[in-house]
C-alpha positions as CSV (number, residue, x, y, z in Angstrom):
1,M,-49.5,208.0,137.2
2,Q,-52.7,208.9,135.1
3,T,-50.6,212.1,134.9
4,R,-47.1,211.1,133.9
5,M,-49.3,208.9,131.1
6,K,-51.3,211.9,129.5
7,T,-48.2,214.1,129.8
8,L,-46.7,210.9,127.6
9,L,-49.4,210.5,125.3
10,V,-49.2,214.6,124.4
11,H,-45.5,213.9,123.8
12,L,-46.0,210.9,121.6
13,K,-48.8,212.4,119.7
14,A,-46.4,215.9,119.0
15,K,-43.8,213.6,117.3
16,T,-46.0,211.9,115.0
17,R,-47.3,215.6,114.1
18,R,-43.6,216.9,114.1
19,A,-42.6,213.5,111.8
20,A,-46.3,213.8,109.3
21,G,-44.9,217.8,108.8
22,L,-41.2,216.7,107.8
23,A,-42.7,213.8,105.2
24,V,-45.1,216.8,103.7
25,T,-42.5,219.3,103.8
26,G,-39.9,216.8,102.2
27,A,-42.6,215.5,99.3
28,L,-43.2,219.1,98.7
29,I,-39.2,219.8,98.3
30,G,-39.1,216.9,96.1
31,I,-41.8,218.1,94.0
32,T,-40.7,222.0,93.8
33,F,-36.8,220.0,93.1
34,A,-38.4,217.6,90.0
35,G,-40.2,221.0,88.7
36,S,-36.7,222.9,88.6
37,S,-34.8,220.0,87.1
38,C,-37.7,219.9,84.1
39,V,-37.8,224.1,83.8
40,R,-34.1,224.1,83.5
41,K,-33.6,221.5,81.2
42,S,-36.1,222.9,78.5
43,L,-34.0,226.4,79.1
44,Y,-30.8,224.7,78.0
45,T,-32.1,222.4,74.9
46,I,-30.3,223.3,71.8
47,P,-32.3,224.7,69.3
48,Q,-32.5,222.7,66.3
49,E,-32.2,225.3,63.8
50,G,-29.4,226.8,61.4
51,V,-28.4,230.3,61.1
52,I,-28.1,232.6,57.2
53,S,-26.3,235.2,56.5
54,F,-26.5,237.0,53.7
55,E,-24.7,240.2,52.6
56,V,-25.1,242.5,49.0
57,N,-22.6,243.6,46.6
58,W,-24.0,245.9,44.2
59,N,-21.0,245.7,41.3
60,D,-22.8,245.4,38.2
61,L,-24.5,248.8,38.1
62,A,-24.9,250.6,35.2
63,T,-22.7,253.1,33.9
64,G,-23.8,256.4,36.1
65,D,-26.3,254.2,38.0
66,Q,-26.5,254.7,42.0
67,A,-27.2,251.4,43.9
68,P,-31.2,251.0,45.1
69,T,-32.3,252.2,47.8
70,E,-34.7,249.5,48.4
71,A,-34.3,245.5,47.6
72,S,-36.0,242.6,49.0
73,L,-34.6,238.8,49.7
74,Y,-37.0,236.0,48.8
75,I,-36.1,232.7,50.3
76,Y,-38.1,229.7,49.2
77,N,-38.2,226.2,50.1
78,E,-37.0,223.2,48.3
79,D,-40.4,222.9,46.2
80,G,-40.5,226.4,45.0
81,T,-42.5,227.5,48.1
82,L,-42.2,230.7,49.4
83,E,-40.1,230.4,52.9
84,R,-40.3,234.2,53.8
85,N,-39.6,238.0,52.1
86,V,-37.7,240.1,54.6
87,P,-36.9,243.9,52.9
88,F,-33.1,244.2,51.9
89,S,-32.3,247.8,52.1
90,A,-29.7,247.9,54.7
91,G,-27.7,244.9,52.1
92,K,-27.6,242.5,55.1
93,Y,-30.1,240.2,56.4
94,R,-29.5,237.6,59.6
95,G,-31.8,234.7,60.7
96,N,-32.8,231.5,62.0
97,I,-34.0,228.9,59.7
98,A,-34.5,225.0,60.2
99,P,-32.5,222.8,58.4
100,G,-32.7,222.1,54.6
101,V,-32.3,222.9,51.1
102,Y,-33.7,226.4,49.8
103,R,-33.0,228.8,47.0
104,A,-32.8,232.5,47.7
105,L,-33.3,235.1,45.0
106,V,-32.6,239.1,45.5
107,V,-34.2,242.3,43.6
108,S,-34.2,245.7,43.7
109,D,-37.4,247.5,44.3
110,G,-39.1,251.1,44.2
111,R,-37.6,252.0,40.2
112,E,-39.9,253.4,37.9
113,G,-42.1,251.4,35.0
114,V,-41.4,247.9,36.3
115,H,-42.8,245.8,39.0
116,F,-41.8,242.4,40.5
117,T,-45.2,239.5,40.0
118,S,-45.9,236.2,41.2
119,M,-43.2,235.7,43.7
120,D,-44.8,233.2,45.8
121,N,-43.0,230.6,44.3
122,Y,-39.7,230.7,42.6
123,T,-41.0,229.4,39.2
124,T,-42.9,231.6,38.7
125,A,-41.4,234.3,40.1
126,A,-41.0,237.5,36.9
127,I,-39.9,241.2,36.7
128,R,-42.7,242.7,34.8
129,A,-42.6,246.0,32.4
130,L,-45.8,248.3,32.8
131,E,-47.9,248.8,30.1
132,A,-48.1,252.5,28.9
133,T,-51.2,255.0,30.8
134,K,-50.8,256.9,27.5
135,V,-50.2,255.4,24.3
136,S,-48.2,257.4,21.4
137,K,-50.5,258.9,19.2
138,A,-47.2,260.2,16.9
139,V,-46.4,256.3,16.0
140,E,-48.8,253.7,15.0
141,L,-48.1,250.2,16.1
142,P,-48.9,247.1,14.5
143,D,-52.0,245.5,15.8
144,G,-51.1,243.5,19.2
145,V,-48.3,245.2,19.9
146,T,-48.2,246.7,23.4
147,E,-46.8,249.5,24.3
148,L,-44.8,249.8,28.1
149,Q,-43.5,252.6,29.8
150,R,-39.9,253.8,30.2
151,M,-38.0,251.6,32.6
152,E,-35.1,252.7,35.4
153,W,-31.9,250.3,35.5
154,T,-33.5,247.2,37.5
155,Y,-31.3,244.5,39.6
156,G,-32.1,241.4,40.1
157,C,-30.2,237.7,40.8
158,K,-30.8,233.9,39.7
159,E,-31.7,232.2,42.5
160,V,-29.2,231.1,44.8
161,D,-28.8,227.3,46.1
162,I,-28.3,227.2,50.2
163,E,-28.4,224.0,51.9
164,V,-28.1,224.6,55.4
165,G,-27.7,221.9,58.6
166,V,-28.6,221.6,62.3
167,G,-25.6,224.3,63.9
168,D,-24.7,225.7,60.4
169,T,-23.8,228.9,60.1
170,L,-24.1,229.3,56.2
171,R,-23.2,233.5,54.5
172,R,-23.3,234.1,50.7
173,T,-23.1,237.4,49.5
174,V,-25.0,237.8,46.9
175,E,-24.3,240.4,43.3
176,P,-28.1,241.0,41.7
177,G,-26.9,241.9,37.7
178,Q,-28.6,244.5,35.3
179,L,-32.1,242.9,34.5
180,P,-32.9,245.1,31.7
181,Q,-30.9,245.3,28.0
182,H,-30.2,248.4,26.6
183,V,-31.4,250.1,22.8
184,K,-29.8,253.6,21.9
185,L,-31.0,255.2,19.0
186,N,-29.2,258.3,17.4
187,F,-31.1,260.0,14.1
188,T,-29.1,262.8,12.0
189,V,-31.1,265.3,9.7
190,A,-28.9,266.9,7.2
191,G,-30.9,269.3,4.4
192,D,-33.6,271.1,5.6
193,R,-33.3,270.2,9.4
194,D,-34.2,273.0,10.6
195,A,-37.9,272.1,9.1
196,V,-37.9,268.8,11.6
197,E,-40.0,269.8,15.3
198,S,-39.7,266.8,16.3
199,V,-38.9,263.3,16.6
200,E,-40.5,260.1,17.5
201,A,-39.6,256.7,17.6
202,V,-40.8,253.1,19.2
203,L,-38.4,249.7,18.9
204,T,-41.4,246.6,18.4
205,G,-40.5,243.2,19.1
206,V,-39.1,243.7,22.8
207,A,-40.7,241.3,25.7
208,Q,-42.8,242.7,28.9
209,H,-42.1,240.1,31.0
210,K,-39.1,237.9,32.5
211,N,-38.9,235.2,34.2
212,L,-35.9,235.1,36.9
213,S,-35.6,231.5,37.5
214,T,-34.7,231.3,33.8
215,M,-34.5,234.8,32.3
216,D,-36.6,233.8,29.7
217,P,-39.8,235.5,28.6
218,S,-42.9,233.3,29.4
219,D,-45.3,235.8,27.2
220,G,-42.9,236.3,23.9
221,Y,-41.9,239.5,22.2
222,A,-45.4,241.4,21.4
223,S,-44.5,244.5,22.7
224,A,-43.1,247.9,21.6
225,V,-40.9,250.1,23.8
226,P,-41.1,254.0,23.0
227,L,-38.3,256.3,22.0
228,S,-38.4,259.8,22.9
229,L,-36.1,261.3,21.0
230,E,-34.1,264.8,21.9
231,E,-32.0,267.2,19.8
232,A,-28.3,267.1,21.2
233,K,-26.3,269.6,21.2
234,A,-25.1,269.6,17.4
235,A,-28.0,270.5,15.2
236,G,-29.6,268.1,13.7
237,Q,-28.8,265.2,15.5
238,Y,-31.5,263.7,18.3
239,Q,-30.9,261.1,21.0
240,A,-33.0,258.2,22.9
241,S,-32.2,255.3,24.9
242,A,-34.9,253.2,26.5
243,L,-34.0,250.1,28.4
244,V,-36.3,246.6,27.2
245,L,-36.6,243.1,28.9
246,G,-35.8,241.5,26.4
247,V,-35.8,241.7,22.0
248,D,-36.0,239.1,19.9
249,N,-36.8,237.9,16.7
250,K,-39.1,234.8,17.9
251,H,-41.4,233.7,20.3
252,P,-40.8,231.3,22.5
253,D,-42.8,228.9,20.5
254,G,-40.7,229.7,17.4
255,T,-43.0,232.2,15.4
256,H,-41.7,234.8,13.9
257,V,-41.6,238.6,15.8
258,P,-40.7,241.7,13.1
259,N,-38.0,243.8,15.2
260,D,-38.9,247.2,13.7
261,V,-37.7,250.8,14.1
262,I,-40.5,252.5,13.7
263,I,-39.5,256.4,13.7
264,R,-42.2,259.3,13.1
265,V,-40.7,262.8,11.9
266,A,-42.7,265.8,12.4
267,F,-42.3,268.9,9.9
268,D,-42.8,272.8,11.0
269,N,-45.8,272.9,8.5
270,G,-47.7,270.7,9.8
271,G,-46.8,267.6,7.8
272,G,-44.8,264.3,8.9
273,Q,-43.4,261.4,7.4
274,T,-43.2,258.0,9.0
275,I,-39.9,255.5,8.0
276,D,-39.9,252.1,9.2
277,Q,-36.6,249.9,9.3
278,D,-36.6,246.7,9.5
279,I,-34.1,245.5,11.7
280,T,-35.2,241.7,12.2
281,D,-32.2,240.1,10.4
282,E,-29.7,241.9,12.2
283,I,-31.2,240.6,15.3
284,K,-31.4,237.2,14.0
285,Q,-27.5,237.7,13.3
286,A,-26.2,238.8,16.5
287,I,-28.2,236.0,18.1
288,E,-26.5,233.6,15.9
289,N,-23.2,235.2,16.5
290,G,-23.4,234.7,19.8
291,G,-24.1,238.2,20.4
292,G,-26.2,237.8,23.3
293,G,-30.5,237.8,22.1
294,G,-33.3,237.4,24.0
295,T,-33.1,238.4,27.1
296,G,-29.4,237.6,27.4
297,G,-26.8,240.9,27.3
298,L,-27.7,241.8,23.9
299,D,-27.4,245.2,23.4
300,I,-28.6,247.7,20.3
301,E,-27.5,250.6,19.1
302,V,-29.5,252.2,16.0
303,D,-27.6,254.8,13.8
304,V,-30.3,256.5,10.9
305,E,-29.5,259.1,8.9
306,V,-32.5,261.1,6.5
307,E,-32.1,263.9,4.1
308,V,-34.9,266.3,4.3
309,S,-35.9,268.2,1.3
310,K,-38.9,270.2,0.2
311,N,-40.6,269.2,-2.7
312,S,-42.4,271.4,-5.6
313,T,-45.1,271.4,-3.4
314,G,-43.5,272.5,-0.5
315,E,-44.2,269.9,1.2
316,Y,-40.9,267.9,3.3
317,T,-39.4,264.4,2.7
318,A,-37.3,262.4,4.8
319,T,-34.7,260.0,2.6
320,V,-33.2,257.5,4.3
321,T,-29.3,258.1,3.6
322,K,-27.9,255.7,6.2
323,W,-28.1,253.6,8.2
324,V,-26.1,251.1,10.7
325,V,-27.1,248.4,13.4
326,T,-24.9,247.7,16.4
327,T,-24.8,245.0,19.2
328,G,-22.4,244.9,21.4
329,G,-19.9,247.8,20.1
330,V,-20.2,245.6,16.7
331,I,-21.7,246.8,13.5
332,V,-23.8,244.0,12.4
333,Q,-25.4,245.4,8.7
334,K,-25.0,248.6,7.2
335,Q,-27.0,250.0,4.7
336,N,-26.3,253.7,2.4
């Protein structure tokens, strides 16, 4: 009898242990499934973002220029602060972004004579012409006028407004335009033209700085750009061109700015002569006639003709016989 009781007790204890084991196992399985359920849910949560896709179109290239090999895309928050800056050399960009309103700028990089500055905010983002490292000694500039380096064609676009919602895919094609204006000088020598050894010139009243969001200069037109004239194929004809960030006859505060073409002619006998042509009225008239002005699309071409002669003391003199100022293909004023 005692033996049977002992055997029964052993069976009961074994069952109890098995039941407890099953309970623990079930609890662990439940915990495991609960944990797996959380992980699965987080893996399949829809991101609270949108997608932006930019592509560049270099349609507004200057004649003879090649599409830039370096470019940057700047994306700004609605308050103007920089959200991101990414290389845009390949001409395409795609990325996720939080929902909101943004502004974007695209600029070409790596061009000579200019750099982009204050790009951490779209209200201050600007292009700036670099100051000349070696100032011309042949042409004396007025006090307070800064001589700039020669620049290459540079491109950029005004800010592009974009609004992104959750799950949106926003596509934009941007077309950067030409930021500088073109200045061309044609200089023709008659008479003793073989006596002319070299010709140098500058144009005053140009801008050094251009704001990319407004396309206006913030520091006025207190600079000058050099024009290094080279003799063309025809004897006695010299040509030069330069790019500037803007030309005007007054600063943003309304104060007067002189627009002068200052030409220095050097003769082979060691002498020389400075010719100063004031084209302020021509610039003013072109602006008033809707021909551009400021940092707009006002291209300037100046044609100057001089007669070189030797006086009784053996010195050469250059006398201006004609000069013409043309803006946008239209003759503004002519003097003989």
